[in-house]
Each structure stands twice: as C-alpha cells, then as structure tokens.
MIKOL-392178 format. One record per atom (N, C-alpha, C): residue in one letter; y, x, z. Coordinates in pm, whole numbers, plus 50000, padded with zeros to 5 digits. Atoms other than C-alpha are relative to their C-alpha. Example, Ala and Ser with C-alpha at 12.3 -4.5 7.8 and 13.67 -1.06 7.14 Angstrom:
! residues 2
A498815008950000A495505123050780A501205009050000S498814991849994S498945136750714S501094992350073
This chain:
! residues 378
M500385006250126M564926473104800M501234994749927D498755004450063D568376458204739D500685011649928A499374988250060A569666493304671A499265004249873V500794996050117V566816501004430V500314991249881F499795009350111F567506470104223F501474998749959Q498585000850034Q571276475204217Q500465013549945L499544987650061L572616501503976L501165005850078G498904993249932G574836527104139G499855001150150Q500234999349856Q573386523004489Q498915010250032H500974990149955H571556550504675H499824998450151V500425002849862V569986553005021V499975012750083L500124989349902L570306575305325L499244994450121I500815004249884I567566570905589I500075011250103Y499834989549900Y568306589405913Y499634994850138G500385003549864G567336590006277G499275011750065E500734989649928E565336609806533E498705003749927R501294996150052R562226629106442R498914991150061G501155007449950G559046608506471G500164985050011V499795014449985V560546573506449V499464992049880G500605007250113G558966565206110G500854999549874K499125000050118K561616574305850K499215002049871T500794997250119T559146589005603T499084988349967S500895011550022S556736560005650S500754988449937L499185010650058L559546535705575L500255002549851A499754996650141A560416554005251A498734998549917N501265000650075N556746555405151N499544985649973L500365014150024L556496517305172L500544994749867L499395004750124L558566514604853L498964997649890N501025001550104N555536519804629N499274986750014D500715012649977D553676490604789D500904988149972S499065011150023S556786468804777S500214997649851L499825001550145L557286475704407L498794993549936R501235005850057R553656467504331R499914985250033S500085014249961S553866434904525S500954991549917L499045007150085L556846425304307L499685001949851E500464997550137E554916436303994E501045007849920K499074990950067K557516462803914K499255012849967W500894988950033W555166486603736W500715011349925N499344990150085N557756505403531N500775010650078Y499264990349920Y559276524803823Y499205012950019Q500594987249962Q558546561603864Q500515003750140V499624996249864V558506572504228V499565014450024V500274986049973V558746609404313V500485003250141R499594996049865R558796623304667R499865015050013L500004985549984L559696659104747L500405003750141N499694995349865N559636676305087N500805012949994C499174988049996C562326701805162C499545009450111D500204990349892D561986733605364D501285008250014A498784992449971A564466759205494A500515007649878T499594992050116T564496778205163T500494991449883A499645008850111A565236747704946A501525000249976N498605001750036N568516744004761N500114989849888F499775010350101F570056721004502F499135002249876V500744997150124V568406738304205V498494998750021T501455000449980T564906742504352T499514985750025I500395014049977I564846706104467I499884992749867W500045007350127W565686692904120W498985005849902Q501094994450080Q563306717003953Q498664993650040G501225006649952G560566702204171G499924985549958V499975014250038V561646666504094V499644998349853F500225001850144F561686670903717F498615004449956R501414996750030R558216686703723R499114987750013E500835011749972E556916653203849E500304988049910L499595011850076L558746629503613L499414999849859F500415002250138F557546614903285F501214995249919F498945004650087F559926610102994F499404991549888L500445008350112L559606583002729L500505006249870R499654993950128R559546596802376R499524991049886N500425007050121N559406580202033N499175009349915L500914991950081L556416593601843L499834993449864H500085005550136H556426588901463H498555000649950S501355000650054S553116577601311S500045002749850G500004996650142G552496594300975G499284989949914D500795009550080D549996567700865D500744987149976T499365013150013T552026536400929T501525000849986G498554998850004G555536549900945G500704993750118E499405006549884E556036532401279E500395010250106N499624991949885N557796546801581N499284994550123L500735004049881L555566545601888L500635006650122T499424994649878T556996549602239T498885003550097A501054995649908A554866569602482A500635007850114A499564992049885A555276585202826A499315013449995V500574986650004V554766622602817V500525008050117R499584991649889R554936648903088R501265007649962S498744993550030S558426663203108S499825014949976K499954985750025K558886697302953K501395005550030V498644996149969V562486698003068V500025008150128S499854992149879S563256725403314S501464999750043F498635000649949F566286722103535F500575014150002P499454986450012P568606751803470P500325006250135E499724992849876E569166778503733E501434998050048D498615002549962D572886770803727D500334985149986G499835014350019G572356733003710G501004993850096T498985007049922T575036709403838T499644985250013A500195014549985A575336672803935A499984993249863E499955006150133E576186664703573E498725002549921D501304997450064D572956681103454D498954990150052V500925009849943V571016658603692V500224986349936R499685012950060R572816627903560R499514999249855F500395000050142F572206637503196F498484998849985L501465000150013L568476643903244L499404986750047L500545012749951L567826612603451L500274988649904K499675010550096K569526591703187K499055000249880Q500934998950113Q566976604302933Q498594994950034L501365003749958L563976591703134L499444988449918G500495011850070G563736558102960G499364989850091S500555009549903S562496541303278S500715002450133P499344998049870P563946535303627P499205009350090A500674990349913A563166561403888A500524998950143I499644999049859I563156564304266I499635014150044I500224986049963I563526599604398I500255001550149I499924999049854I562796605004768I500075014850037I499824986249954I564146637504912I499824999950151D500355000849858D562456641105252D500335013150072E499694988749912E563296664505543E501235007749950F498774994250054F566756670605398F500715008650104D499324992649893D567966683305736D499505014250015R500554986549986R565756714205707R500695010149908I499354991250097I567856728305421I501095008250069E499014991249936E569906758305534E501155003649907D498944996750096D571926763705215D501194990450019P498865008749968P575436750505300P500564992349880S499425006750117S576346740804941S499174988249951T500895010450053T573376717704884T500494986050034A499545013249961A574796688305080A501184995549913T498855003350084T578066689704883T499574996649858L500485002450137L576216691704550L499264986649992F500675012950001F574086661604645F501024988650009A498945010149995A577226642204734A500624998249861D499495000750138D578576650804388D499034992749908T501025006450084T575296639504233T499994984950022I499985014349969I575376606004411I501204993349935K498805005650061K578926600104293K499844998949848S500155000150146S578076609303933S499004989249956L501005010150036L574936587503921L500554985950020S499435013149971S576836558604076S501074996349897D498925002850095D579876561503847D499484996549862H500555002350133H577686561903535H498864989849999A501025010549989A575276534803661A498665004449942V501304994950044V572196556303594V498914992550075D501065008049938D568996536703658D499035009050076A500804991549913A567726560603924A500604999150140T499565001549861T567896557004302T499605012350080L500294988949910L568166586904534L499814994550141I500245003749860I566666581904879I499895013050078I499964987749922I567586610005117I499584996950143V500575002549867V565606611805442V500175012550085G499844988449914G566436634205735G500304996650143V499715001449858V566826639306107V501505002050020A498564999149979A570446632206200A500464988250084D499385010949926D572726610806414D500954992049913S499025006850086S575086602006129S499905005549859I499994995950140I575666604905756I500625013849984D499304987350016D578016634505804D499115012050028E500894989049969E575176655505942E499055003249885L500904997750112L573166651705622L500745002649870I499254998750125I575706648005342I501435004250032A498634995449977A578966667305329A500984988649975E499025010850012E582016645205366E500494998649856H499595003050137H582846629005036H500354985250001A499615013949973A584846597105091A499594990449889S500255009050112S584156583304745S498544995849987I501415004150011I580366581204797I499624989650106E500325009749895E580556558205102E499544986749942R500345013150057R580456527004884R498715000449918A501224998750080A577486540804687A498775002350086L501114996749911L575316547904993L499664988450093V500515009249899V573226523005185V499475008650115Q500354991349887Q572976539405528Q499064992550095I501025006649919I569796530505717I499635009150116Q500384992649880Q569476543206071Q498714994150055V501295004649946V565896541106196V499975003050149P500034997749855P565906536206574P498575001450050R501345000449939R563006540306811R499494985649998M500595013350002M560596511306804M500104993550138L500095007749876L560676484007063L498585000650053E501355000349942E557756482407304E499164988949936S500735010950065S556826449407136S499425004449866E500494995050130E556496467106800E498875010050020L501084990549970L554416495006952L498744992650043A501155008149959A552186468907114A499304994049879E500595005950120E551686452806775E499215010449921I500734989250066I550676486306624I498625001550062V501274997949929V547996490606891V499054988449978E500885011750010E546656455206874E499474998249857R500475001150139R546506454906494R498935010549971G500994989650018G544616487706503G498654996150058F501265004149937F542036473806744F499354988549924L500555011050079L541646441906540L499365005349872H500544994250124H541126462706225H498675007050027A501244993049964A538436482806405A498954990750062K500915010049942K536806450406528K499715003050147L500084997649856L537486460406890L501054991350068S499015007249921S539436443807170S500615009650101I499344991649901I541866458107421I500694991050102D499375007449890D543056445507758D501525000749988K498545000450015K546716434907764K500705010550084D499384989849916D547546458008053D499905013849937A500164987250068A546186487207852A501015001449886V499014999950108V548416477707558V501395003150055V498694997949938V551446476507787V500165014750040Q499944985949960Q550616511207922Q500245009149880I499854991750120I550266526207575I501424998849944A498655002150053A553556510707460A501045007350086A499054993349911A555376524507767A499925015249985L500184985550011L553906559407730L500495005549866S499654995350134S554786561207359S501495002149981R498554997650001R558546560207426R500664996949865G499365004450123G559396541907105G499575007349875L500434991750114L557546566406876L498654995249948P501245005650054P554886551406646P498845009949996H501074990050004H552946584106614H499194999950129N500684999849870N552156583606986N499224987350025A500745012549984A551166547006980A498705000449921H501214998750081H548716553906697H498985009150069E500914990249942E547256584306871E499374994950130L500545005049873L546926569007218L499084988149978G500875011350031G545486537107069G498655004749950M501254994750054M542896557006875M499135006250109F500774993549895F541866578207174F499514989950104T500445010549908T541716547007393T498764992949945G501175006050063G539306531207146G498795009150006H501104990449991H537216562807139H499384999950141A500494999749862A536976562707519A499144987850031A500795012249977A535766526607524A498655000949931L501264998950074L533146533207257L499075010350064D500834989849934D531956564707436D499334994550124D500575006249880D531346542807739D499144987849966G500885010850044G529396517607531G500624986250004R499315012849995R532056490407534R500794997449872L499165004050113L533866470907261L501364994950046I498725004149943I536746462107495I500595011850077A499334988849933A539206489207601A500804994950119V499305003849878V540716488207950V500925011450043C499034990149955C543316507508149C499375013750028A500664987349974A540806534108253A499835008149871D500124993150129D540376542207884D501325006449959V498704994050029V544106548707856V500135013350074E499974987349925E543766575208128E499205010649927S500814990650078S541026591407923S500745004049873A499254997150123A543216588707612A501125010050027I498954990549964I546016607307791I499435014250004R500604986749992R543686636407867R499635005249861R500364995950136R542416637007507R501245003949920S498764997150073S545956636007372S500595013350043L499484987349950L547036664807595L499205011849946K500844989350052K544066685607479K500255002649851S499804998550145S544896679107113S501455003049963A498584997550027A548646685607150A500185013249927R499774987650075R550006711406910R500505010850093Q499744988749911Q550426745807060Q501495002050026T498564998349979T554186745807011T500514991350115L499615008649888L554516716307252L499595006250133V500504994049876V552376733507513V500845012250039S499224987849973S554266766407481S501414996550046S498645004149961S557646749107500S500034994550142Y500065005949865Y556586729907811Y499905011050106L500204989349902L555386761007993L501255008850013K498784991949997K558516780407897K501104992750077A498945007849935A560726752208026A499854999550151I500215002349857I559136749008369I499645012750078S500504988049931S557946784508447S501095007050082S499104992449913S559536803708734S499155006650108P500794993349894P558226829308986P500314994750139H499595005149869H559966810509267H499754984950007P500145014649986P559476775509410P501174992849933N498945006850076N561406751009196N499584985649971I500305013850039I561596715209071I500274997949850Y499795001350145Y561946722408698Y499054989749939K501005009250056K558756703308624K500384985650029E499655013649962E559906672408814E501274995349929I498765003950067I563386672708660I499764997649851L500345002150141L561966676308309L499284986749982L500705012950006L559656646908378L500984988550019A498995010549978A562576626408513A500834997949873A499225001150124A564516634208194A499214992349894A500845006950098A561576622007984A499874985250031L500135013949959L561476589608183L501314992349998C498705006650000C565186582108148C500104989449891P499665009350109P566346551407957P500935007049902T499194993350101T567906562607630T500734989849913D499355008750097D570316548607377D499215000649869E500775001150124E569266541807016E499825013449930L500154986750058L569676578706931L499235009450093G500824992049910G567546590807223G500765007450108Y499194992849902Y570416602707447Y499954993150137F499885005049864F570616598907824F501085008050072T498994992949922T573176609108087T499365006050124A500514993749878A572736630508396A499734989550108G500195010449899G573136599608614G498734991949981D501225007650027D570156583408445D498775006050067L501164993549938L567836608408618L499764995550143R500125003049858R568426594408965R498804991050031A501125009249974A565936565608944A498655006649973P501294993350021P563096585908782P499715010650107L500234989749898L563596614409033L499594993850133L500385007149878L563386589609320L498534995849992A501405004150017A560086576509177A499055012050010I500864988250003I558726611909136I499975007050135K499904992049878K559976629309452K500084991650127K499835008949884K560386598609679K501195004550086K498834994749932K563766613109764K501194998749907K498805001550082K567316606809645K500645013549972Y499314987850040Y569046634409452Y501344996249936G498725001650068G572696636709352G500015008249872I499944993050129I573696648909007I500195015050019D499754985849977D574906682109150D498725007750030A501254993349962A571346689609265A499165004049878Y500844996850117Y569946690608911Y500785002449870M499224998250122M572836694508667M499765013849938R500234986650055R572266731808634R498655001249933H501325000050063H568616725308553H500094994349858L499845006150133L569616702508265L500665009849904K499334990450086K571976729008131K499065011349960Q500954989350032Q569236755408152Q498954995349899F500955005350099F566866732607959F500605000249858C499334999350131C569456734407678C500105014449949S499864985950037S569336772607674S498705005449940E501174993850061E566996795007476E499055005650105G500844994549895G565766809907803G498934990350046R500995010149964R563956777107873R499584991949876G500545005950122G563056769707513G500894990049930A499075009850059A566076747707438A499304986749973V500735012650016V563896717107496V500934988050000L498985010450004L567056696507546L501185004849917E498724997050065E570266694807345E501044990950062S498965007849934S573596682507477S501164997449907R498785003450072R576696665807342R501044995250098G498935004949913G580046656207484G500715011350072E499204990549924E582356673307729E499684998850148R500284999549856R582326681508099R500124986250063R500135012849930R581346651508314R499684988449906R500405010550095R580516632307998R498885004849909Y501104994750080Y577546652007876Y498944989349977R501205007850031R574716633707703R498925009749956F501114991050029F571306649607669F498944992749918R501095005450078R568396644807434R498955010849980F501044990250028F565036661507375F500155005049856S499854994150133S565286685607082S498914995349906D501125005450075D561876673806966D499584987150071S500295012749934S561386636907038S498534998650039L501425000849967L557596641107037L499675007550130F500184992849874F558006664307337F500114990650119E499715009449892E559196635307549E498734992850051P501235006349949P555916615007564P498985010250049Y500924989649952Y554006647707604Y500295003250147V499614997049861V555966655407923V499564988750092I500385011549916I555316620208055I498495000050022M501464999949984M551576622707988M499555011350090R500314989149906R551486656508165R500284995450143G499655004649866G553226640408461G499014990050055V501005009949957V550766611308473V498675007050031D501274993149983D547756634308433D499995008750125E499914991349883E548996657508709E500404992350127K499725008849886K549696627708940K501415002050057L498614999049957L553426635308958L500664986350000V499475013550011V554116599308863V498844990849964S501085009550030S551926568508846S500324992349872E499785008250120E551446547108536E500824987750034D499205011549958D552906518008732D501485003750006D498604995649995D556086538208794D500565001749859V499564998650139V556276546408422V500374986449943L499735013650049L556076509208345L501284994450061C498825005449932C558716500508604C501305006149948L498804993150045L561136525808460L500384996549856Q499685004250137Q560956510908111Q501014988650004S498895009749997S563926489308020S499654986449944R500305012850066R562206462007813R498544996350022P501395004349982P559086442407915P499394995949866V500655003150129V556506436607641V498984988750011E501125009549988E554036411607785E500204987649914R499795012650071R555686381707622R499885001649849F500084998050143F555436397807278F498565002249953L501364996250037L551716405107288L499304989249918M500805009250080M549456389507026M498804995550081P501215004249933P546506368807147P498865009549967V501114990950022V543516391807193V498764991949964K501195007450045K540446379806999K498745006950052
C-alpha cells in the first residue's frame, strides 16, 4: 500500500508456488475500498507461456477506462466522463508507449501482472525493467505489481541496476503453523462448527506452510464431521479428510508421484521421497541431504547415511523420475526443493494414508509448535 500511494514505486511479489502471492495482490481492492479510495482502477492479467511484452499490454489496455472531456452542445460546458479505452497498444510498442498511454488515463491505476515466471520470451523481462524505470522517472500515477514464482528479483526481472530503488520487493514465505491454524479455526467459526485443537495441529502440520492445503483439509475435515452427524470435528475426521484430499488430487500430482517411485525391483524410492517431504526447509523451501536422516529414521526405524540415498535424490531431479525435485549448489553443498510445492503435502498424506509414517511422527518432525497460538474454540 505504501508503494501504491507513492509515485514512482512499483512492486515485485515473489516466492514459491502456492504460498498465497496472488491472494496477497488481490487484497489491494479491499484495502483501497476500506480507505475510501474509489478512483483507482485495478487491472489483473494472467500470463502464460505465449505471452510477451506487447500481448500483455494489449490485454491491460483493453481493461482500462480513460477520462475524456465531453463538450455539451446545449450548455457549452465541458463534462468529464470515463469511457472504455479505444486505444490499442501497437505491435511494436515500447516502454515509452506504455508510459505515454498510462499518463493519459486521468486516474491512478494498479496493474497486476500475475504468473510472470511463465513467460518464455527472453526480451519481456528486459522490456518490463525499462517500463518500470520510465514510469518511475516520470512519476506516472500507475503502480505495476509483478507476481511470480522465483527465489529472487533477478529470476523475474532482467538485471537493471537503476530500477532497484523503484521496486518494493516482497518475498512471500510459507505460512507459519500458527497462521495455518488460524485459517482452519476461522473457517470452522464461519461455518458455525467447532474443531478439536489436536485436529487443528494435525492439519497445520500436514499443510507444510501452504494455505491451499490448510483450506482443503479443513473443508474436508468439516465434511467428515457433518457426515457423521457431529458439529465438532476431531482427529478421526482429519484421517477421513486425508483420504478425500488424495482422491481429489489433480491427475498431474498422481502421475508425477507414480513416476517418481516406480521400479520393477525392490527399492526405497517411496520412503526417501516421503522423508524429503518431511524435511525441515528454509524460507524458500530448500532442504539438504543431511536433513533426511531424522525423517528416514522415523519411517524405516533404521539409521541411514547420506551415501545410502544421495543417488535417489539426484534421480528425483531427473526427467526419468519426473523431475519432482530441483537442486542448487555444488557437490557436497547441494540443496533440494520440490519442483511443485503442492506435491510435498500430497506425498506426506500418501505416506500417512499408507501407514508409512504416523501422524504423531509428522507432528514431531515439524520445527515449530502451534498449540500456544491456537484461538479459543467456541
């Protein structure tokens, strides 16, 4: 909000997939209304692999209204009215064309460019950096908010040292278990239901910092309680919610899981993948090979050295096993992360459902307790 109200400032929201970046950007409309800022135009555009600088701005300008002075023949007065833009962004449009057109709006604008990381055209990032610099230098009353999956600004916007001061960089981390617990409890209160504290703790642990999973597991837990004729959800309902969630999982998750663990010979791919999903992670979702030792002990009841499973981790990064993991760093300093963060809680729920790991073990392996953050249950 500070960036929106300050001319020349723009916003970059980045982080893992599924942590709530888009939801954060979408809160701007409500925030503006609460401040009675009715004159802002807010446009949100989703990118895909085929998008480029020109097609994005053509889409944006289709949504904007321009203020025009309309002359009244009867009174001779000039009347200002908002009319649908007839301006089409040129096929060879540049950053300066964007600046010129936005300056003609007559009202402040917020332009949200979502899923920016999906763009494959290499020149688009550079052109957007040029646009940010031009809008900032000329103090145009329009705020660009770029949203995308990335670990840093350089992964979304091409290096352009002069735009650093014009960009508010907001990294969205995974949620704390306390925040996930609040999501679940508020949902139950809104539905006029109650939920046992232990069930809330289980859902928060299984969600792995991702709000989507907390919403889904909370909803299915409530359904299970109602199906059993109760208004209070308990831990047994979470077990039912896990099964429902697994059944409703998108096919790409299921296919990726089977590709990652399948082998005609006896193996421990399934257990190692589960251990990876249970690892403590940093704020960007990365873990090290050494982090697998405690989860593997909980799963296999046996100690494993890194040499026993390092090749498995490397294979999970290959296309042959679906590239479910990605790695960074150099030899002996590799860090790993799930390519799709939503895959991580899916693997854990499969492990719980197949009795490879208990819910108590999942709770014990979490790094932050949540009981002290729980709201009083009404």
